[in-house]
C-alpha positions in Angstrom: -76.0 15.3 -247.0 -76.0 19.1 -246.3 -75.8 18.6 -242.5 -73.2 15.9 -242.9 -71.4 18.7 -244.9 -71.8 21.5 -242.5 -70.8 19.1 -239.6 -67.1 18.6 -242.2 -66.7 22.4 -242.3 -67.4 22.7 -238.9 -64.8 19.9 -237.8 -62.4 19.2 -240.3 -60.4 15.9 -240.6 -57.4 15.8 -238.7 -53.6 15.9 -239.9 -53.7 12.4 -240.0 -56.8 12.2 -242.2 -59.3 10.2 -239.3 -62.4 12.0 -238.3 -64.0 12.7 -235.2 -67.3 11.5 -233.9 -69.8 14.0 -232.6 -69.3 16.9 -231.9 -65.4 17.1 -229.6 -62.2 16.7 -231.0 -59.5 15.2 -228.6 -55.6 15.5 -228.7 -55.5 14.1 -225.6 -54.1 17.6 -223.9 -55.5 18.6 -220.6 -55.8 21.9 -221.8 -58.1 21.1 -224.5 -60.5 19.0 -222.1 -64.1 19.7 -222.8 -65.1 21.9 -219.8 -68.7 21.4 -220.5 -67.1 18.3 -217.7 -68.5 18.4 -214.4 -66.7 17.5 -211.1 -69.9 15.3 -209.8 -69.3 13.5 -212.9 -67.1 10.8 -211.5 -68.9 10.4 -208.5 -72.3 10.2 -210.3 -70.4 7.5 -213.0 -69.0 5.5 -209.7 -72.9 5.4 -208.2 -73.8 4.1 -211.1 -71.1 1.7 -211.4 -71.7 0.6 -208.0 -75.3 0.0 -208.3 -74.3 -2.2 -211.2 -71.8 -4.4 -210.1 -74.4 -5.2 -206.9 -77.3 -6.4 -209.7 -75.0 -7.8 -211.2 -73.5 -10.3 -208.5 -76.1 -10.2 -206.9 -76.8 -11.8 -204.0 -73.4 -11.3 -202.6 -74.0 -8.1 -201.6 -76.0 -9.9 -198.7 -73.3 -11.5 -197.5 -70.6 -9.3 -197.8 -69.2 -8.7 -194.2 -69.9 -12.5 -193.8 -68.4 -14.7 -197.1 -66.0 -14.5 -199.8 -66.3 -15.0 -203.7 -65.0 -18.4 -202.7 -62.5 -20.1 -200.7 -59.6 -21.2 -203.2 -57.5 -18.1 -204.3 -59.2 -15.5 -201.6 -57.5 -17.2 -198.7 -53.8 -17.5 -200.4 -54.4 -13.5 -201.7 -55.1 -13.1 -197.1 -52.2 -15.1 -196.2 -49.8 -12.7 -198.9 -51.4 -9.3 -197.4 -51.4 -10.6 -193.7 -47.9 -11.7 -194.5 -46.5 -8.0 -195.3 -48.8 -6.6 -192.7 -47.0 -9.4 -190.1 -43.6 -7.8 -191.2 -44.1 -4.4 -191.3 -45.6 -4.7 -187.9 -42.2 -6.2 -186.9 -39.3 -5.2 -189.2 -38.5 -8.6 -190.9 -37.8 -9.3 -194.0 -40.6 -10.7 -196.2 -39.2 -12.5 -199.0 -39.2 -15.9 -197.2 -41.6 -17.2 -194.5 -39.6 -19.8 -192.3 -43.1 -21.3 -191.2 -45.1 -21.6 -194.6 -43.8 -24.7 -196.3 -41.5 -25.5 -193.9 -38.5 -26.9 -193.2 -37.2 -24.8 -196.7 -40.2 -22.3 -196.0 -42.4 -20.5 -198.6 -40.7 -18.1 -200.7 -42.9 -15.1 -201.5 -41.5 -14.2 -204.8 -43.7 -17.3 -205.4 -47.4 -15.5 -204.7 -49.3 -12.9 -206.5 -47.6 -9.9 -205.6 -50.9 -8.2 -204.3 -48.5 -4.7 -203.6 -51.6 -2.5 -204.1 -53.9 -4.7 -202.9 -51.8 -5.0 -199.7 -51.5 -1.4 -199.2 -54.8 -0.5 -198.5 -55.7 -4.3 -196.7 -53.2 -2.3 -194.3 -55.7 0.5 -194.3 -59.0 -1.8 -193.9 -57.3 -3.9 -191.3 -56.5 -1.3 -189.3 -60.5 -0.5 -189.4 -61.8 -4.0 -188.9 -60.2 -7.2 -188.1 -62.5 -8.6 -190.7 -61.4 -10.6 -193.0 -63.6 -11.2 -195.3 -64.7 -7.8 -195.3 -61.4 -6.7 -196.1 -61.5 -8.2 -198.6 -64.8 -7.9 -201.1 -64.1 -4.3 -200.3 -60.8 -4.1 -202.2 -62.8 -7.0 -204.7 -65.3 -4.3 -205.1 -62.6 -1.5 -205.5 -60.9 -3.8 -207.6 -64.1 -3.4 -210.2 -64.5 0.5 -209.7 -60.7 0.9 -211.0 -61.6 -0.9 -213.5 -64.4 0.7 -214.4 -63.6 4.8 -213.7 -60.0 3.8 -215.1 -61.8 3.0 -218.8 -64.2 5.6 -218.3 -61.7 7.9 -217.8 -59.4 6.7 -220.5 -62.6 6.6 -223.3 -64.0 10.0 -222.2 -60.0 11.2 -223.5 -60.3 9.5 -226.4 -64.2 9.9 -227.6 -64.4 13.6 -225.6 -68.3 11.9 -224.4 -69.1 11.4 -220.6 -71.9 9.3 -221.7 -69.9 7.0 -224.3 -66.8 7.0 -221.8 -69.6 6.1 -219.0 -70.5 2.9 -221.4 -67.5 1.9 -222.2 -66.4 1.8 -218.4 -69.5 -0.6 -217.7 -68.5 -3.1 -220.5 -64.9 -2.9 -219.4 -65.7 -3.9 -216.1 -68.6 -6.3 -216.0 -66.9 -8.0 -219.0 -66.8 -11.3 -218.7 -62.8 -11.7 -218.9 -62.9 -9.6 -215.4 -66.0 -11.2 -214.4 -64.7 -14.7 -214.3 -61.8 -13.8 -212.5 -63.8 -12.2 -210.0 -64.9 -15.4 -208.4 -60.5 -16.3 -207.4 -57.8 -13.6 -208.5 -58.1 -11.0 -206.8 -55.1 -9.4 -208.5 -56.8 -9.6 -212.1 -59.7 -7.7 -211.7 -58.0 -4.2 -211.3 -57.7 -3.8 -214.7 -58.3 -0.7 -214.4 -54.5 0.1 -214.4 -53.9 -0.6 -217.9 -56.1 2.6 -218.7 -54.8 4.8 -216.6 -51.2 4.4 -217.2 -52.1 4.5 -221.2 -53.6 7.8 -220.8 -50.5 8.9 -219.1 -48.4 7.4 -221.9 -50.8 8.4 -224.8 -50.0 12.6 -223.7 -46.0 11.1 -223.1 -46.3 9.7 -226.8 -47.5 12.7 -228.4 -46.5 15.2 -226.6 -43.0 14.5 -224.0 -42.9 16.3 -220.8 -41.3 15.7 -217.6 -44.7 16.1 -216.5 -45.9 13.5 -219.0 -43.2 11.8 -217.8 -43.8 11.2 -214.5 -47.5 10.6 -215.2 -46.2 8.2 -217.2 -43.9 6.7 -214.1 -46.5 6.4 -211.8 -49.0 5.1 -214.2 -46.8 1.8 -215.4 -45.9 1.4 -211.7 -49.9 1.6 -210.2 -50.0 -0.7 -213.2 -47.4 -3.5 -212.0 -49.4 -2.7 -208.5 -51.7 -4.1 -209.7 -50.6 -6.7 -210.5 -47.6 -8.3 -212.6 -49.3 -10.2 -214.9 -50.4 -6.4 -216.7 -46.3 -5.5 -216.8 -46.2 -7.6 -220.0 -49.3 -7.5 -221.4 -49.2 -3.4 -221.9 -45.8 -3.8 -223.6 -48.0 -4.6 -226.9 -50.4 -1.8 -227.0 -47.5 0.6 -226.1 -45.1 -0.9 -228.7 -48.6 -0.6 -231.1 -48.9 3.0 -230.3 -45.7 4.1 -230.6 -45.4 2.9 -234.0 -49.2 3.6 -234.4 -48.4 8.0 -234.0 -45.1 7.5 -236.1 -46.7 6.0 -239.3 -48.8 9.0 -238.5 -45.9 11.6 -239.4 -45.0 13.0 -242.1 -41.9 10.5 -244.0 -39.1 12.8 -243.7 -40.1 13.8 -239.9 -40.2 10.0 -238.6 -37.0 9.6 -237.6 -36.3 12.6 -236.0 -40.0 12.1 -234.0 -38.5 8.6 -233.3 -35.2 10.2 -231.5 -37.0 12.7 -229.8 -39.6 9.8 -228.2 -36.3 7.4 -227.8 -34.9 9.9 -225.2 -37.5 9.9 -223.5 -39.0 6.0 -223.5 -35.2 5.8 -222.3 -35.3 7.9 -219.5 -39.0 6.5 -218.6 -37.0 2.8 -218.4 -34.4 4.4 -216.4 -37.2 5.6 -214.0 -39.5 2.7 -213.9 -36.5 0.2 -213.4 -36.0 1.1 -209.7 -38.7 1.3 -208.8 -39.9 -2.3 -210.8 -36.6 -4.4 -208.4 -38.2 -3.2 -205.0 -41.5 -4.2 -206.0 -40.5 -7.3 -207.8 -37.6 -8.6 -204.9 -39.0 -11.1 -204.7 -39.2 -12.4 -208.0 -35.7 -11.6 -208.0 -34.4 -13.4 -204.7 -35.8 -16.8 -206.5 -33.9 -16.4 -209.2 -30.8 -15.5 -206.9 -31.7 -18.8 -205.3 -32.5 -21.0 -208.0 -35.7 -20.9 -208.1 -36.1 -18.7 -211.7 -39.8 -18.2 -212.5 -40.0 -19.5 -216.3 -42.9 -21.0 -216.0 -43.6 -24.7 -217.8 -44.3 -24.3 -221.9 -46.9 -27.6 -220.5 -49.1 -24.6 -218.9 -48.3 -22.2 -221.5 -49.9 -24.7 -224.0 -52.8 -25.5 -221.9 -54.7 -22.0 -221.3 -54.8 -20.3 -224.2 -58.7 -19.3 -225.0 -60.9 -20.2 -227.7 -61.5 -17.6 -230.2 -65.1 -18.6 -229.9 -65.2 -17.5 -226.2 -65.8 -13.9 -226.8 -68.9 -14.4 -228.5 -70.3 -17.5 -226.1 -71.9 -16.7 -222.8 -70.8 -17.9 -219.7 -71.9 -20.3 -217.7 -74.1 -18.8 -215.0 -75.2 -16.0 -217.7 -78.9 -15.2 -218.9 -78.3 -16.3 -222.6 -75.7 -19.3 -222.3 -79.7 -21.1 -220.7 -80.4 -20.6 -224.5 -77.6 -22.8 -225.7 -78.6 -26.0 -227.4 -75.2 -27.3 -225.3 -73.2 -26.1 -222.4 -70.2 -25.2 -225.5 -67.2 -24.5 -222.4 -68.3 -27.5 -220.5 -68.4 -30.0 -224.3 -65.0 -28.3 -224.9 -63.4 -28.5 -221.0 -62.9 -24.9 -221.4 -61.6 -23.9 -218.3 -62.6 -20.5 -216.3 -58.9 -19.0 -217.5 -60.9 -19.2 -221.2 -63.9 -17.6 -220.3 -64.4 -14.4 -222.6 -67.8 -13.2 -223.6 -67.9 -9.7 -224.4 -71.5 -9.0 -223.5 -74.3 -8.7 -226.6 -74.4 -4.6 -226.5 -70.5 -4.5 -226.6 -70.9 -7.1 -229.3 -73.8 -5.5 -231.1 -72.1 -1.6 -231.0 -68.6 -3.1 -232.3 -70.4 -5.0 -235.2 -72.2 -1.6 -235.8 -68.4 0.1 -234.9 -67.2 -1.9 -237.9 -69.8 -1.5 -240.7 -71.4 1.6 -240.3 -67.4 2.8 -240.3 -67.8 4.6 -237.1 -64.2 7.0 -236.9 -62.3 8.9 -234.6 -58.7 9.8 -233.7 -56.7 6.7 -233.7 -60.2 4.6 -234.9 -57.4 2.1 -236.4 -55.7 1.7 -233.4 -58.0 0.5 -231.0 -59.1 -2.1 -233.9 -55.2 -3.2 -234.1 -55.0 -3.4 -230.3 -58.3 -5.4 -229.4 -56.7 -7.7 -232.3 -53.5 -8.2 -231.1 -54.4 -8.6 -227.8 -57.2 -11.0 -228.8 -54.4 -12.8 -231.2 -52.2 -13.1 -227.8 -55.0 -14.7 -225.8 -54.8 -17.2 -227.9 -52.4 -19.0 -226.9 -49.5 -20.9 -228.3 -52.3 -23.0 -230.8 -55.8 -22.9 -232.4 -57.0 -26.1 -233.4 -58.9 -26.6 -236.5 -60.3 -30.3 -237.2 -57.4 -32.7 -237.0 -55.1 -29.3 -237.8 -53.1 -27.8 -235.3 -52.4 -24.2 -236.6 -49.3 -22.5 -234.4 -50.2 -18.7 -233.2 -47.9 -15.8 -232.7 -48.1 -16.1 -228.7 -46.2 -19.4 -229.1 -43.6 -18.3 -231.1 -42.9 -15.4 -228.6 -42.9 -18.1 -226.0 -40.0 -19.8 -227.5 -37.7 -16.7 -227.9 -35.3 -16.8 -225.3 -34.2 -13.4 -224.9 -37.7 -12.3 -224.3 -37.5 -13.1 -220.5 -41.1 -11.2 -219.6 -42.7 -13.4 -221.7 -41.6 -16.6 -220.8 -42.7 -16.2 -217.7 -46.1 -15.1 -218.4 -48.1 -19.0 -217.0 -51.4 -18.1 -218.9 -51.4 -16.8 -222.2 -55.2 -16.5 -221.8 -55.6 -13.5 -219.6 -54.1 -11.4 -222.7 -58.2 -10.9 -222.4 -58.5 -9.0 -219.8 -56.9 -5.5 -221.7 -58.9 -6.8 -225.0 -62.4 -5.0 -223.1 -61.0 -2.6 -222.2 -59.8 -1.8 -226.0 -63.9 -2.4 -227.7 -65.7 -0.5 -224.9 -63.9 2.2 -226.1 -64.9 0.8 -229.8 -68.5 0.8 -228.4 -68.6 3.6 -226.9 -67.7 5.1 -230.1 -70.5 3.2 -231.8 -72.6 4.6 -229.5 -72.0 8.2 -229.9 -72.6 7.6 -233.4 -76.0 5.2 -233.3 -77.7 8.2 -230.8 -77.8 10.8 -233.5 -80.6 8.7 -234.3 -82.5 10.5 -231.3 -82.4 14.3 -231.3 -84.0 14.9 -227.7 -81.9 14.3 -224.7 -84.8 13.0 -222.8 -84.7 10.4 -226.2 -81.1 9.6 -225.5 -80.7 9.4 -221.9 -83.3 7.3 -222.0 -82.1 4.9 -224.4 -78.5 4.7 -223.1 -80.6 4.2 -219.4 -81.9 0.6 -221.9 -78.8 -0.2 -223.3 -77.0 -0.1 -219.7 -79.7 -2.0 -218.6 -79.5 -4.7 -221.2 -75.6 -4.6 -220.5 -76.4 -5.7 -217.1 -78.4 -7.8 -216.9 -76.8 -10.1 -219.8 -73.5 -10.2 -218.2 -74.6 -11.1 -215.0 -74.0 -13.8 -212.9 -76.3 -14.5 -210.7 -76.6 -15.9 -208.1 -73.2 -15.4 -207.8 -71.7 -17.6 -205.8 -70.1 -17.5 -202.1 -68.2 -19.2 -199.7 -67.8 -18.9 -195.8 -64.5 -18.8 -193.7 -63.5 -21.6 -192.4 -63.0 -21.1 -188.6 -59.3 -22.1 -187.9 -59.6 -25.5 -185.8 -59.0 -25.4 -182.2 -56.1 -28.2 -182.6 -54.0 -25.4 -184.0 -54.0 -23.8 -180.4 -53.4 -26.6 -178.5 -50.7 -27.1 -180.4 -49.3 -23.9 -180.1 -50.4 -23.8 -176.4 -48.2 -26.8 -175.3 -45.8 -27.7 -178.2 -44.8 -23.9 -179.7 -41.8 -24.7 -181.2 -42.7 -28.0 -182.8 -43.3 -28.3 -187.0 -45.8 -30.8 -188.0 -47.4 -32.3 -191.5 -51.0 -31.2 -192.0 -52.9 -34.2 -193.6 -53.8 -34.8 -196.9 -50.7 -33.5 -197.8 -50.9 -31.1 -200.9 -47.7 -30.1 -203.1 -47.3 -26.4 -203.2 -48.8 -25.7 -206.6 -52.5 -27.7 -205.4 -55.1 -25.2 -205.7 -57.6 -27.1 -204.1 -59.9 -25.3 -201.5 -58.3 -27.1 -198.8 -54.6 -26.4 -199.2 -55.7 -22.9 -199.5 -57.2 -22.9 -196.4 -54.4 -24.3 -194.6 -52.3 -21.3 -196.0 -54.7 -19.1 -194.5 -55.1 -20.6 -191.0 -50.9 -20.0 -190.7 -50.9 -16.1 -190.5 -53.4 -16.8 -187.6 -52.0 -20.1 -185.6 -48.6 -18.9 -186.7 -47.0 -22.1 -186.3 -44.4 -24.0 -188.9 -46.4 -26.7 -191.2 -45.1 -28.1 -194.7 -49.1 -27.1 -196.0 -48.9 -23.7 -198.3 -50.5 -23.3 -201.3 -48.4 -20.3 -203.2 -49.5 -19.2 -206.8 -46.3 -20.6 -208.4 -44.7 -23.9 -207.1 -42.0 -24.2 -204.9 -39.9 -27.0 -206.8 -37.0 -27.2 -203.8 -39.7 -27.4 -201.0 -42.5 -30.3 -203.4 -39.2 -32.0 -204.4 -37.7 -32.5 -201.0 -41.3 -32.7 -199.1 -44.7 -33.2 -201.3 -43.4 -36.1 -203.9 -41.8 -38.6 -200.8 -44.7 -38.0 -198.1 -46.5 -40.9 -196.5 -49.4 -38.8 -196.6 -49.6 -37.2 -200.0 -53.4 -36.8 -201.1 -53.4 -38.7 -203.9 -51.6 -42.2 -201.9 -54.3 -41.1 -198.5 -57.4 -41.5 -201.1 -56.1 -45.2 -202.6 -58.1 -47.7 -200.9 -56.1 -50.3 -200.4 -54.0 -47.3 -198.8 -51.3 -48.2 -196.3 -51.2 -51.8 -197.6 -49.0 -54.7 -195.9 -45.6 -53.8 -194.6 -43.3 -54.2 -197.1 -44.7 -53.8 -200.2 -45.6 -49.7 -200.1 -44.3 -47.3 -202.5 -43.7 -43.9 -201.7 -41.8 -42.0 -204.5 -39.0 -43.8 -205.7 -38.9 -46.1 -202.7 -39.7 -49.4 -203.3 -41.4 -52.0 -200.9 -40.6 -50.0 -197.9 -43.3 -50.8 -194.6 -45.6 -47.5 -194.0 -45.0 -46.8 -190.3 -41.3 -47.5 -190.5 -41.1 -44.6 -193.8 -43.9 -42.6 -192.2 -41.1 -42.3 -188.1 -37.7 -41.9 -191.3 -39.9 -39.2 -193.3 -40.8 -37.2 -189.8 -37.7 -37.7 -187.6 -35.5 -36.7 -191.2 -37.6 -33.5 -191.5 -38.0 -32.9 -187.9 -42.0 -33.1 -187.8 -42.9 -33.6 -184.3 -47.0 -34.0 -185.0 -49.2 -35.1 -188.1 -52.7 -33.2 -187.9 -55.4 -35.2 -190.3 -57.7 -33.4 -191.1 -61.3 -35.0 -191.4 -63.7 -31.8 -192.6 -60.8 -31.8 -196.0 -63.6 -32.5 -198.2 -61.6 -36.1 -199.0 -63.4 -39.5 -198.9 -64.4 -39.9 -195.2 -64.0 -43.8 -195.7 -59.7 -42.7 -196.3 -59.6 -40.4 -193.6 -61.1 -42.5 -191.1 -58.7 -46.1 -192.5 -55.5 -43.1 -192.0 -56.8 -42.3 -188.6 -57.4 -46.2 -187.1 -53.7 -46.7 -189.3 -52.2 -43.8 -187.0 -54.1 -44.8 -183.6 -51.4 -45.7 -181.7 -49.2 -42.2 -181.7 -52.6 -40.5 -180.6 -52.6 -37.2 -178.9 -55.7 -34.9 -179.8 -58.7 -35.5 -181.4 -61.6 -33.4 -180.7 -64.1 -34.6 -183.6 -62.9 -32.6 -186.3 -59.3 -32.9 -186.5 -56.5 -35.8 -185.1 -53.4 -34.7 -184.0 -50.4 -37.9 -183.7 -47.2 -37.4 -182.1 -44.1 -38.8 -183.7 -42.4 -39.8 -180.2 -45.3 -42.4 -179.7 -44.0 -43.9 -183.1 -42.5 -47.1 -182.8 -39.0 -47.0 -184.7 -38.6 -49.3 -187.8 -38.5 -52.7 -187.4 -36.7 -53.1 -190.8 -34.1 -51.0 -193.4 -36.2 -48.2 -194.9 -34.9 -45.3 -197.2 -36.0 -42.3 -197.6 -35.2 -39.8 -200.7 -33.8 -36.6 -199.3 -31.9 -33.5 -201.1 -30.5 -33.1 -204.5 -32.9 -34.9 -206.3 -34.6 -33.3 -209.5 -38.1 -33.2 -210.4 -40.6 -35.8 -210.6 -42.3 -36.6 -213.7 -44.7 -38.9 -215.4 -43.1 -39.8 -218.8 -45.3 -41.5 -221.5 -43.2 -45.0 -221.7 -41.3 -45.0 -217.8 -44.3 -43.7 -215.7 -43.6 -42.0 -213.0 -39.8 -41.1 -212.2 -37.5 -38.5 -210.4 -33.9 -36.9 -211.8 -30.9 -37.4 -210.2 -27.9 -34.8 -210.1 -24.4 -35.7 -209.7 -24.7 -36.7 -206.1 -28.3 -37.4 -205.1 -29.1 -37.8 -200.9 -31.0 -41.0 -199.4 -31.9 -41.1 -195.5 -31.6 -44.0 -194.6 -32.7 -46.3 -190.9 -31.2 -49.8 -190.5 -32.7 -51.3 -187.0 -29.9 -54.2 -187.1 -26.6 -53.2 -187.7 -25.6 -56.8 -187.4 -27.8 -57.6 -190.6 -26.2 -57.6 -194.3 -28.1 -55.3 -196.5 -28.5 -54.8 -199.7 -29.4 -51.4 -201.6 -30.4 -51.6 -205.3 -32.4 -49.0 -207.8 -33.3 -48.8 -211.6 -32.1 -46.1 -213.7 -31.0 -45.4 -217.1 -27.8 -42.6 -217.3 -28.3 -39.5 -219.7 -25.4 -38.1 -221.6 -24.1 -41.5 -221.8 -22.3 -44.1 -220.0 -21.8 -42.9 -215.8 -20.0 -44.4 -213.4 -22.4 -44.5 -210.1 -20.8 -44.8 -206.7 -23.0 -45.6 -203.6 -21.5 -43.5 -200.5 -22.2 -43.6 -197.0 -20.0 -40.4 -195.6 -16.8 -41.3 -197.0 -16.9 -44.3 -197.4 -17.6 -45.7 -201.5 -19.9 -49.0 -200.9 -19.7 -49.9 -204.3 -19.8 -48.8 -208.0 -21.5 -49.2 -210.9 -21.6 -48.8 -214.8 -24.7 -47.3 -215.5 -25.6 -46.7 -219.5 -28.6 -45.2 -221.5 -31.2 -46.7 -223.0 -33.7 -49.1 -221.1 -33.7 -49.0 -217.7 -31.8 -51.3 -216.3 -31.6 -52.6 -212.6 -28.9 -52.2 -210.4 -28.2 -54.0 -207.0 -25.0 -53.9 -204.8 -24.1 -57.0 -203.0 -24.5 -57.9 -199.5 -23.4 -55.0 -196.1 -23.3 -54.1 -193.3 -23.2 -50.8 -191.6 -22.7 -49.9 -187.9 -24.9 -46.5 -188.1 -28.5 -47.1 -187.4 -29.1 -43.7 -189.5 -27.1 -42.1 -191.5 -27.2 -40.7 -195.4 -26.4 -42.7 -198.4 -25.1 -40.6 -201.6 -25.6 -41.4 -204.9 -22.8 -40.1 -206.9 -22.0 -39.7 -210.5 -19.2 -38.8 -212.5 -20.6 -36.1 -214.8 -24.0 -34.8 -215.9 -26.1 -33.7 -218.6 -26.0 -29.7 -219.3 -28.7 -28.0 -217.8 -29.7 -26.1 -221.7 -29.7 -30.1 -222.9 -32.6 -31.3 -221.2 -34.6 -28.1 -220.7 -37.3 -28.9 -223.3 -37.3 -32.5 -221.8 -37.3 -31.5 -218.5 -38.7 -27.8 -217.7 -38.3 -26.7 -215.0 -34.9 -28.0 -213.5 -32.0 -26.1 -211.5 -29.3 -28.5 -212.1 -27.8 -31.0 -214.3 -29.1 -34.0 -214.4 -27.0 -37.5 -214.6 -29.6 -39.9 -214.7 -33.5 -41.1 -214.6 -34.3 -43.2 -211.6 -37.2 -44.7 -211.6 -37.4 -47.0 -207.9 -35.2 -47.4 -205.0 -35.0 -50.0 -202.4 -32.8 -50.7 -199.2 -33.5 -54.2 -197.8 -32.6 -56.8 -196.0 -29.7 -59.5 -197.9 -31.4 -62.8 -198.3 -30.3 -66.0 -198.0 -28.9 -66.6 -201.5 -27.1 -63.6 -201.7 -25.2 -64.0 -198.3 -24.4 -67.6 -199.3 -23.7 -66.4 -202.6 -21.4 -63.3 -202.7 -19.3 -61.7 -200.4 -20.9 -59.4 -197.6 -18.8 -56.2 -197.3 -18.6 -55.1 -193.8 -18.0 -51.0 -193.1 -16.7 -50.3 -189.8 -17.2 -46.8 -188.2 -17.2 -44.1 -190.6 -12.8 -43.3 -190.2 -12.2 -46.7 -190.4 -10.9 -48.9 -193.7 -13.5 -50.9 -195.2 -13.0 -54.5 -195.2 -14.3 -57.9 -196.7 -15.5 -60.6 -195.3 -17.1 -64.4 -196.3 
């Protein structure tokens, strides 16, 4: 009691009523920093963290120059960094890469921005051309930035270097950071948050021009680390402002807030131009109809279960002691893994039950709780009951646009270890008072650090070799430098399969024009035009009966098509000269070989691993064939209707007609949206036929027989109206244009004998002439 009273007299409570832990108080003012802090401490801490990273990810350090953490997203990240470098060297705009996701091009706004990582890559790639080494150095720097950023923030809050070192290590190796280190380079740069927050605290507590500039620099750094972090930081930053306001005398609160309001307005005004420049790619997307609003379905899918903060992840020591794999049993994806570690959890319990006090301790508890709550996603399942959560409410607020850009609310977990690390450090400060001798304290801290590393480690840490680029690309670039191709199996732009990522990275090496390209945010216009209707779609190629007999195949909306006829039209219309088939693509060998046999007549290159087929060697269509092209809406799987497409007011369908003298029939299956629609089939300026399409169930609409002189052209299905985007957004989230119909199938075929005899055949002359009707 006497000792506690002496400490209380020497270090009384603050005006806010909080007590300080240890022997040092803090007001976050640089001028009052403890002069005992040695200049070499950060270097010693960095060395310690480096050893901890090596141990926690062993044996990754042994293959540091030859293997990547994975060959999915890291390859996409390398493409982004190489693209920035190429644009800088050539003086080009980086907003759209025309050669990836050909023919529309790949907007950079669909990729992870990787601003800070790309700046460092520019330096590293000037020293070495080993992309694996460059990436792994960036990976290592991300870990160290997180550890050191948390260390500096914790040292400022707790005024104790040992506790800050422990806080930094617990944040750096925490489950949220470690699980993302396998794939998402930008998400392990969590250190941008504590660096910004340290400057933000000082600005809120004692505004000034220097502190304003420091907060601006910290926020720009945070935005350059990861775009997600800008949104996440809003919540602890706003909470801190409210927390400090609540600490003021009641009669001074409004004046205090007015002063801070002016400085924060200045903060926003200074940050805004920099953010607009950094995220010019995303702004370009919005201006060009590719708004980055994430579908609500994805937001609902990616929440972190509450127990994930307590349960070790696969590959960690304690996970083996659980009777079942909890993550596997609940089908929790990696995004939901958030284990904080046994040391952190034990110290948090000590801090809570031991009522550990330090300045603004309540804020750090509240901040951690709010971040955990938001990370749970839109709802929590309790038995048969689904409980709505705050993240879902915020997602539905139309005015809160930044939150609607989030695809994975579980990633709020990334900021949690920074807050809990500080709380754990404070608990350690109280716990170590049990030992009076410095050597005993040092030994105890060493044991705690060792336990933390062993517990959080994922050993063996996975690593994969960077696949060499196939020689077929060099052959194509040498002999046909101006021609484009489709890499198959053909995947959509949002498919994170490692094969799709490899194709993306290889494009930065060969520089050719390819339909391939994996972007973090789906390129909807490209997929609507090129992916869903591809004759080489990966989902179709893996079917054992594909391709089927002539006249029996379906591609997207197109029914009763021949594979060869449809392939020729697809390649010709999109100006794709070659088909590049990858045998080493991790897909069933039987189906890859089957496709090679089907296209064998057009083979022009084969090195055993890659086969190239030339469109010029393919026969032209032998039967009428159609292809959905521009101005179609998205591709959806509806519970009762199956796969459907949305038609706009004027949706295009390409066609090839090998015999202009043969009567044709055009048919489609559809239901109208928003009321009955008059739908006209047009070819150029000619109206071929009209139907009255009604809402409700699907109906089949068939034209009478008609003839066209053109052997290749474009139809349009034109409606007399369309449903406004605001009325279909909830049902078909992500649509860009008003829609008129839901279409389930389209068919262009020769008229049968019965149709020719029972109906008039409409004969249309050249586009400029007037159509006539013949019997």
